[in-house]
N, C-alpha and C positions, 0 to 999 in steps of 0.2 A: 502494501499500500505504498500511496505517496506521503513520504515524514509529517509535508501541509496537511495533508488530510488528518491523517492519523491522530493530531493534534489539534482538529477543528473544533470547534467548541459545539455541543450538542444541544438544538434546542430545542428538540423535548423529543417524543417515543411515540410514535404509531403503532400500531399493530407488534410492537414487541420490537420497530426496529427503531434504529440514531437516527435522529435528521437535523446533520450537518452545515452550520452556515461558514460562513468566510466573513472576511468582514465587506466586502465588493459588492454583498448581493443585496444591501440595504438602500444605497447611492441606484443601483439600475433600477430596485423596486422603487423609489420614488418619484426616479426622473418620467415617471407617467403623470405626478403629480398634476407639472403645468401644464401638461399635455390634455386635460380631463379638464385645466379651466380655462385653455384654450378654446376646450370645443363647448363649454357651457355658453361660453360667449360667443363664437361662432354660431350655432343652434338660436340663438336670441341674441342681437348685436343689443339691444335697449336694454335689455338686461346690467345691475349694477357688475361691478366687480368684486365688491365684496358677496354678494350672493356665486358669482362665481367662483369665488376660494371656496365657498361655504358646498355646494354642488363638485366640485370636484376632489373637496377632499372626502367627502361621504361618498364619492364616486371612488377612495382608493382601495379600498380592499376585493372588490370584485375582479381586480386583473390577478390580484395576490390569491383569492379565492378559486378563481380558475383553473390557475397556473399549476400553484403546489396540490389544489385536491385533485390534481391528474394525476400527478406521481403519486400520490398517499392510498389513491387507490389502484395502485398496481402493488403494495400490498397483501391487497387482497385478493389478486387474481393469483399471486404469488402463493400464495399458504393454500390456495386452493388447487395449485398445480404441483403441490407438493414441493415445491423449488421457491424457497424462502428468499427475499429478497436482505441484503446486508446492512443496505445502509444510504439513504439520500443524501446530496448532495447540494448545497445552494452554493453559487457562488455571481458570477455577472452574468452568466448565461443564462440555459433553461435548466428548470433539476433535472438534476442525473440519477437515477436509479440504479444503486452495485448489487452486481450479482460475483461473488467471488465462488464461488462453484455456478459450471455451466457446462458441466456434459452429463445433460440433460436429455429427456426426447425432444423430437422435434413438434408436439401434442403439449408439453410443457412447455417449450417455448414461446408457443403461439398464446397458448393458454394467459400466460403470468402478461403477455401484451398485454391482453385486454382490457385489463383495470379499469388505465389511463382512459381509453377511447369509449368506453362506456360509461365514467362519472361524468366525463365533457358533454357525451349523448343526454343525458338526463338533466342536471346542467342546462344545456341551452332548452331544452322541452319542458322545465320549469318556468325559467327567465322568459320563454316566448305566452307560456299562460299569465305569468305575471304581468307582460305587456297587453295581454289579451285585457285582464280587467286590469288594467289602470286608465284613469280618464285619461281622454283625446289631450295634448297641449300641458299636463301631470309631469311635476318632477318624479313622481313617482313613472312613471312613463319611460321617462325619460332615464331613472337610472336601470329601469329590467333593459333598453335599447344596450345598455354598457355592458350588460350581464352577459346580455346576448351574443354578441360580439365577442365579450372577453371566452366565451367559454366554444363558438362556434368558428373562432381563428383557428382556438386552438385544438379544437376539433381536426376542422382538415389540417392542421398543419402536421397534426401525429399519426392521420393515414396518408401522406404522404409516403409513397416507395423511396425513402430517402433510407441509410445509412442508421443514422443516429436515430430512427424513431420509432415510432409502432407499427407503421404500415413495411420500412421496409424491415422491420425483422419478422412480420408476419408470412410479407413475400418470398423471404431470403429461405425461412422452416417447411416454406409450402414448397418450394423450389428441391429441396434437400428432401421433405418425406416423398415425393416423386422419381424419385432418384438420381438427384441434379447431383454430382461430386458440390463442396463446401465451398472449393478458391470459384468455378464456374457460378455457381449460386451468387459469391458475392459479388462476384464482378459483373450479376446479370442485375442484381440493383443498384450497382454502382451506377449505370448507363439507364438504365428506367429512370433513376432518379436526376440525376441530369435532365435525361428530357423533358421532367416534369415539371422540373423548377425554372425551364426555355418557356415549357408552353405558358405553364403561369405567370410569369413574366411578360410577356405579349399579350394577355390578357389583359395582364390590369395593368399594363401600357397605353392599351387600347378603352379598354374602361377608364383611363384619366385624362384622357386627351381627348372624349368623350361629352365626359364630364366637362369641363372647360371646355369645348366647342359650346356645349347647352346654356351654362352660365355665362361667357359673351352674346351669346344672342340676348338673354335678357336685360344685362345691363345696354 
C-alpha cells in the first residue's frame, strides 16, 4: 500500500470499510460551491447575491452525497459478492474503491461493480420524484434539479466503458467470462473507452454550440 494512504486519516467506517481522506479532498469538494452560487444567479438574474450564496450553500451537500454515496454503495455489493472492499480513498479526484484481493470470479467482479450504479439510479429516481412534487419555480424544485444532475452525471459517467469506472469493469469481466484473454479484454476496454469519450465530447460540443446559437437568437 502507498505510504501516504497508509498514514491517511480514517474519516469514518461504513460496512466495516475505512473511508480514508487526504487534505486535497476538501478544496476539491468546496470548489463546487462558487459554481452552485453562480448557477443560482444565472437561473434567476434578479435574485439577490445573499440569497444565491444561501442556495449555493444548501445545495453543496448534494454533489457529495451523490459521489460518496456511489462509492459507499459498492461496499454493499462487494459483501453480496463475497469479495469485500478493503477501503475507500477520497482525494482531489473521484473516490477510489480499493480491493487488495482481486483473485475472484468474473461474476464476483461484476456483482461488486453494480452497487454504485444502483445507488445512483435510485438517487436519480428519488430526485426526479422530488422535482415532480415540487412547485414550479420554487427553491425546492431548484434543489431537486441539482440533485438530479448530481446523481445523473455520476450514473452516466460510471457506466461509460472506461477502465477506471464500473462500466469498464463490467465490460472487461463479461469479455473474460466469454473466453477473452485478460490482456485482450483490457485492450478492448481501452479502445472502447477512447471511442466513447470522443463520441460524448463531440455530442457535448454540438449541444453547446446549438445552445449558444439559440441564446444569440433570443438576444
